[in-house]
Each structure stands twice: as structure tokens, then as C-alpha cells.
N, CA, C and O of each residue as an XYZ file, in Angstrom:
408
protein
N       0.833     -1.437      0.020
C      -0.430     -0.230     -0.500
C       1.538      1.980     -0.548
O       1.885      2.855     -1.341
N       1.970      1.427      1.122
C       2.071      2.275      0.926
C       3.567      2.641     -0.191
O       4.015      3.771     -0.388
N       4.166      1.219     -0.849
C       5.446      1.714     -1.812
C       3.970      2.323     -3.056
O       4.027      3.552     -3.100
N       2.958      1.852     -3.844
C       1.866      2.277     -4.341
C       1.657      4.185     -4.262
O       1.723      5.013     -5.171
N       1.381      4.365     -2.721
C       1.381      5.964     -2.356
C       2.794      6.623     -2.643
O       3.014      7.824     -2.800
N       3.607      5.692     -2.672
C       5.304      6.512     -2.582
C       5.195      6.672     -4.449
O       5.495      7.654     -5.128
N       4.819      5.731     -4.765
C       4.783      5.307     -6.017
C       4.456      6.815     -6.874
O       5.362      7.276     -7.567
N       2.912      7.661     -6.772
C       2.005      7.967     -6.888
C       3.010      9.668     -6.518
O       2.740     10.807     -6.900
N       3.774      9.342     -5.950
C       3.949     11.418     -5.932
C       5.700     11.235     -6.224
O       6.176     12.312     -6.584
N       6.379     10.496     -6.171
C       8.156      9.940     -6.617
C       8.086     11.226     -7.422
O       7.024     11.496     -7.983
N       8.954     11.904     -7.510
C       9.534     13.035     -8.447
C       8.225     13.896     -8.606
O       8.039     14.571     -9.619
N       7.461     13.852     -7.724
C       6.669     15.099     -8.110
C       6.564     16.249     -6.808
O       5.755     17.146     -6.569
N       7.668     15.808     -6.173
C       7.501     16.409     -5.015
C       9.281     17.197     -4.848
O      10.234     16.740     -5.477
N       9.365     18.043     -4.180
C      10.496     19.235     -4.538
C      10.341     20.212     -2.895
O       9.629     21.101     -2.427
N      11.666     19.239     -2.427
C      12.736     20.032     -1.367
C      12.748     21.846     -1.555
O      12.036     22.648     -0.951
N      13.824     22.139     -2.615
C      12.818     23.644     -3.307
C      11.688     23.978     -2.661
O      11.618     24.776     -1.725
N      10.550     23.207     -3.288
C       9.192     23.637     -3.546
C       9.319     24.442     -2.479
O       9.646     25.620     -2.334
N       8.999     23.578     -1.769
C       8.439     22.803     -0.143
C       8.667     25.183      1.129
O       7.964     25.963      1.772
N       9.961     25.053      0.678
C      11.070     25.815      1.129
C      10.975     27.906      0.406
O      11.372     28.935      0.954
N      10.318     27.704     -0.886
C       9.999     28.504     -1.570
C       8.499     29.226     -1.112
O       8.171     30.368     -0.792
N       7.609     27.606     -1.298
C       5.976     27.346     -0.596
C       6.345     28.007      0.863
O       6.156     29.219      0.764
N       6.748     27.702      2.029
C       7.126     27.571      3.339
C       7.494     29.493      3.537
O       6.800     30.144      4.317
N       8.274     29.955      2.984
C       8.656     31.776      2.733
C       8.192     31.966      2.391
O       8.299     32.752      3.332
N       6.761     32.454      1.236
C       5.895     32.353      0.904
C       4.510     32.933      1.630
O       3.766     33.910      1.706
N       4.796     31.243      2.223
C       3.401     31.536      3.417
C       4.146     32.756      5.167
O       3.529     33.692      5.676
N       5.430     32.262      5.570
C       5.772     33.373      5.838
C       5.599     34.136      5.812
O       4.915     34.356      6.812
N       5.770     35.305      5.084
C       6.030     36.644      4.577
C       4.250     36.839      5.303
O       4.052     37.468      6.342
N       3.481     36.376      4.750
C       1.663     36.905      4.497
C       2.069     36.657      5.773
O       2.961     37.398      6.187
N       1.519     35.529      6.762
C       0.879     35.227      7.714
C       1.938     35.833      8.657
O       1.431     35.785      9.778
N       3.556     36.554      8.767
C       4.163     37.369      9.462
C       4.047     38.016     10.584
O       4.611     37.785     11.654
N       2.694     39.497     10.097
C       2.434     39.961     11.151
C       0.391     38.908     11.332
O      -0.294     38.310     10.502
N       0.236     39.157     12.539
C      -0.767     37.687     13.035
C      -2.402     39.314     12.761
O      -3.089     39.978     13.536
N      -2.245     39.196     11.070
C      -3.574     40.516     11.252
C      -4.557     38.877     10.685
O      -4.172     37.708     10.681
N      -6.376     39.703     10.119
C      -7.298     39.651      9.547
C      -6.465     39.553      8.533
O      -5.867     38.654      7.942
N      -6.579     40.784      8.470
C      -6.408     41.241      5.865
C      -4.833     39.727      6.051
O      -4.272     39.368      5.016
N      -4.475     39.201      7.212
C      -3.148     38.572      5.632
C      -4.329     37.192      5.783
O      -4.625     36.415      4.876
N      -4.747     37.185      6.892
C      -5.106     35.231      7.279
C      -6.470     35.206      5.774
O      -7.092     34.206      5.417
N      -6.623     37.047      4.989
C      -7.402     36.490      4.142
C      -6.472     36.225      3.374
O      -6.127     35.080      3.080
N      -5.839     37.508      2.864
C      -4.236     37.104      1.540
C      -3.505     35.241      1.935
O      -3.267     34.482      0.996
N      -3.333     34.939      2.967
C      -2.948     33.577      2.967
C      -3.752     32.341      2.576
O      -3.173     31.350      2.131
N      -5.342     32.388      2.767
C      -6.653     31.179      2.062
C      -6.821     31.847      0.815
O      -7.180     31.038     -0.040
N      -6.685     33.167      0.315
C      -6.745     33.050     -0.935
C      -5.340     32.936     -1.860
O      -5.562     32.822     -3.065
N      -4.241     32.948     -1.546
C      -2.781     32.480     -1.758
C      -2.802     30.727     -1.845
O      -2.425     30.073     -2.817
N      -3.262     30.267     -0.758
C      -3.782     28.593     -0.304
C      -4.374     28.286     -1.556
O      -3.529     27.855     -2.341
N      -5.363     28.341     -1.965
C      -7.042     27.571     -2.915
C      -6.262     28.300     -4.149
O      -6.555     27.883     -5.269
N      -4.922     29.757     -4.019
C      -4.477     29.879     -5.344
C      -3.361     28.265     -6.098
O      -3.445     27.469     -7.034
N      -2.526     28.530     -5.069
C      -1.699     27.106     -5.563
C      -2.507     25.361     -5.670
O      -2.235     24.473     -6.479
N      -3.689     25.337     -4.377
C      -4.227     24.369     -5.161
C      -4.886     24.452     -6.227
O      -4.797     23.436     -6.916
N      -5.483     25.218     -6.620
C      -5.317     24.608     -8.299
C      -4.658     25.083     -8.933
O      -5.387     25.251     -9.910
N      -3.466     25.604     -9.260
C      -2.117     25.729    -10.179
C      -1.868     23.810     -9.586
O      -1.569     23.084    -10.534
N      -1.925     23.421     -8.856
C      -1.565     21.805     -9.015
C      -2.138     21.430     -9.604
O      -1.754     20.392    -10.143
N      -3.060     21.799     -9.847
C      -4.398     20.542    -10.609
C      -5.159     20.109     -9.970
O      -5.461     18.957    -10.281
N      -6.215     20.967     -8.246
C      -6.733     20.487     -7.641
C      -8.646     21.346     -8.729
O      -8.910     22.364     -9.370
N      -9.225     20.357     -8.377
C     -10.572     21.521     -9.010
C     -11.588     21.531     -7.878
O     -12.641     22.081     -8.202
N     -11.553     21.150     -6.863
C     -13.051     21.035     -6.637
C     -12.250     22.312     -4.994
O     -12.198     21.631     -3.969
N     -11.846     23.483     -4.802
C     -11.167     24.356     -4.392
C     -11.711     25.303     -4.197
O     -11.707     26.088     -5.145
N     -12.548     25.804     -2.758
C     -13.176     27.023     -2.636
C     -12.610     27.447     -0.869
O     -12.402     26.681      0.072
N     -12.496     28.879     -0.943
C     -12.402     29.177     -0.113
C     -12.904     30.094      0.909
O     -12.719     31.291      0.692
N     -13.508     29.751      1.989
C     -14.669     29.795      2.316
C     -14.823     30.953      3.338
O     -14.283     30.651      4.402
N     -15.206     31.782      3.342
C     -14.910     33.313      4.623
C     -16.315     32.541      5.778
O     -17.307     31.877      5.478
N     -15.686     33.112      7.387
C     -16.257     32.752      8.478
C     -16.395     34.045      8.438
O     -16.216     34.747      7.443
N     -16.813     34.511      9.838
C     -17.741     35.622     10.256
C     -16.460     35.559     11.841
O     -16.436     34.539     12.529
N     -15.590     36.695     12.155
C     -14.875     36.514     12.849
C     -15.088     37.841     13.450
O     -14.226     38.642     13.810
N     -16.432     37.956     13.505
C     -18.192     38.666     14.949
C     -17.392     39.311     16.122
O     -17.264     40.511     16.364
N     -16.661     37.772     17.090
C     -17.175     37.911     17.797
C     -18.130     37.339     19.141
O     -18.151     37.621     20.339
N     -18.738     36.585     18.450
C     -20.113     36.111     18.449
C     -20.648     34.731     17.960
O     -21.752     34.323     18.323
N     -19.956     34.129     17.252
C     -20.250     33.361     16.099
C     -19.516     31.804     16.621
O     -18.287     31.781     16.553
N     -19.884     31.131     16.889
C     -18.602     30.183     17.366
C     -19.197     28.512     16.756
O     -20.318     28.137     16.413
N     -18.013     27.882     16.819
C     -17.982     26.292     16.011
C     -18.172     25.214     17.404
O     -18.423     25.466     18.583
N     -17.962     24.103     16.781
C     -17.217     23.189     18.375
C     -17.834     23.995     19.728
O     -17.723     23.267     20.715
N     -18.420     25.223     20.026
C     -18.145     26.187     21.566
C     -16.906     27.173     21.208
O     -16.607     28.251     21.723
N     -16.393     26.579     20.342
C     -15.294     27.741     20.383
C     -15.388     29.123     19.730
O     -15.206     29.055     18.515
N     -15.618     30.346     20.188
C     -16.072     31.418     19.929
C     -14.942     31.934     19.212
O     -13.757     31.922     19.547
N     -15.660     32.537     17.833
C     -14.745     33.711     17.041
C     -14.295     34.335     17.110
O     -14.768     35.036     16.214
N     -13.253     35.089     17.689
C     -12.591     36.159     18.426
C     -13.077     37.793     16.885
O     -14.014     37.601     16.110
N     -12.626     38.505     16.850
C     -13.059     40.385     16.369
C     -12.030     39.779     15.762
O     -11.040     39.176     16.175
N     -12.587     40.143     14.352
C     -11.234     40.726     13.744
C     -10.687     42.245     13.629
O     -11.301     43.278     13.894
N      -9.019     42.054     13.039
C      -8.677     43.518     13.599
C      -7.973     43.256     12.989
O      -7.833     42.179     12.411
N      -6.841     44.892     12.927
C      -5.799     44.925     11.876
C      -4.559     46.687     12.949
O      -4.557     47.722     13.616
N      -3.795     45.590     12.202
C      -3.329     46.984     12.822
C      -3.271     48.079     12.693
O      -3.377     48.336     11.494
N      -3.103     49.337     13.543
C      -2.774     50.446     13.101
C      -2.084     51.440     13.817
O      -2.011     52.573     13.343
N      -1.645     51.203     14.737
C      -0.856     51.930     16.041
C      -0.395     50.752     16.200
O      -1.001     49.723     15.900
N       1.093     50.838     16.851
C       1.256     50.054     18.568
C       3.076     50.175     18.264
O       3.868     50.195     17.322
N       3.054     50.231     19.689
C       4.568     50.753     19.519
C       5.351     49.562     20.587
O       4.615     48.575     20.581
N       6.303     49.364     21.292
C       6.944     48.845     22.036
C       7.897     49.630     23.174
O       9.102     49.765     22.965
N       7.402     50.022     24.120
C       8.596     50.677     25.094
C       9.390     49.256     26.249
O       9.413     48.031     26.370
N      10.073     50.848     27.035
C      10.551     49.618     28.002
C      10.255     50.608     28.996
O      10.404     51.804     28.746
N       9.816     50.162     30.188
C       8.654     50.563     31.300
C      10.032     50.987     32.785
O      10.048     51.851     33.662
N      11.145     49.693     32.344
C      11.500     49.933     34.029
C      12.752     49.631     33.309
O      12.820     48.905     32.318
N      14.435     50.664     34.274
C      14.426     51.056     34.578
C      14.021     52.776     34.597
O      13.876     53.526     35.563
N      13.912     53.043     33.144
C      13.552     54.176     32.434
C      12.821     54.122     31.557
O      13.249     53.484     30.595
N      11.659     54.617     31.443
C      10.684     54.274     30.134
C      11.430     55.256     28.552
O      12.048     56.306     28.376
N      11.041     54.447     27.940
C      12.077     53.969     26.797
C      11.966     53.637     25.581
O      12.450     52.512     25.458
N      11.338     54.272     24.002
C      10.381     53.663     22.501
C      11.677     53.184     21.945
O      12.690     53.734     21.514
N      11.109     51.450     22.180
C      12.243     50.989     21.417
C      11.669     50.869     19.596
O      12.296     50.698     18.551
N      10.548     51.012     19.830
C      10.485     51.023     18.308
C       9.192     51.330     17.582
O       8.996     52.544     17.621
N       8.384     50.781     17.033
C       6.914     52.363     16.187
C       6.263     50.552     15.054
O       6.832     49.597     14.526
N       5.233     50.894     15.181
C       5.068     49.602     14.085
C       4.808     50.743     12.580
O       4.172     50.488     11.557
N       5.411     51.762     12.874
C       4.777     52.393     11.236
C       6.321     52.652     11.160
O       6.516     53.534     10.324
N       7.944     52.044     11.939
C       8.832     52.307     12.269
C       9.524     51.133     11.508
O      10.385     50.967     10.643
N       8.809     50.518     12.179
C       9.210     48.235     11.898
C       8.391     47.622     11.798
O       8.403     46.727     12.643
N       7.703     47.599     11.253
C       6.230     46.171     11.129
C       5.954     45.119     11.378
O       4.847     44.681     11.065
């Protein structure tokens, strides 16, 4: 059974391609925001279709803080508009902001 499974994929997988895919996914999801989650899902759908899958659909789910699935409440969608990183002790000092280093 496993030999047949292996043979069906042998030569079709590439370590370089896997690294490139993971790097691109990380580039999109590096900043943990809902607009990036949407971009990530759309990219995955596109890549699956490009790989030859035909029954691919990217679905939207509410991120409203009220809707729940399997007992887990969805969090509210958010995006970063402003952020600061500060040291507060022993002296208060601004290290960086979202604008200067997202």
C-alpha cells in the first residue's frame, strides 16, 4: 500500500518548492492580522488550483466575537493601525513603532 502511495508522488515533490512555499506563506502570515489571514487563504486556494485540484473553494467565516464553532467563540477581526514597543523600567524608553518597523 505505501509503496503505491510513494510511487504516485515520487518525482513530483521538491524540497526547493517546499521551502519556497513555506517562505511565501511566512511572508504573508508574519504579521498576525485578519487581512493577512484572508490573503493567506486566497493564496492557498490559488496554489491548490495551480497544482491541479479543481474542487477548491476558499470560504469566509465571521470574525465577529459572537459566532461559534464546536463550542469555540470566534474572535473579533482586527488589524494593526498603531503600536509601540516600550521599555518601562528602569527608565521608560520607546524602542520602536509599527510605522518604523512593522
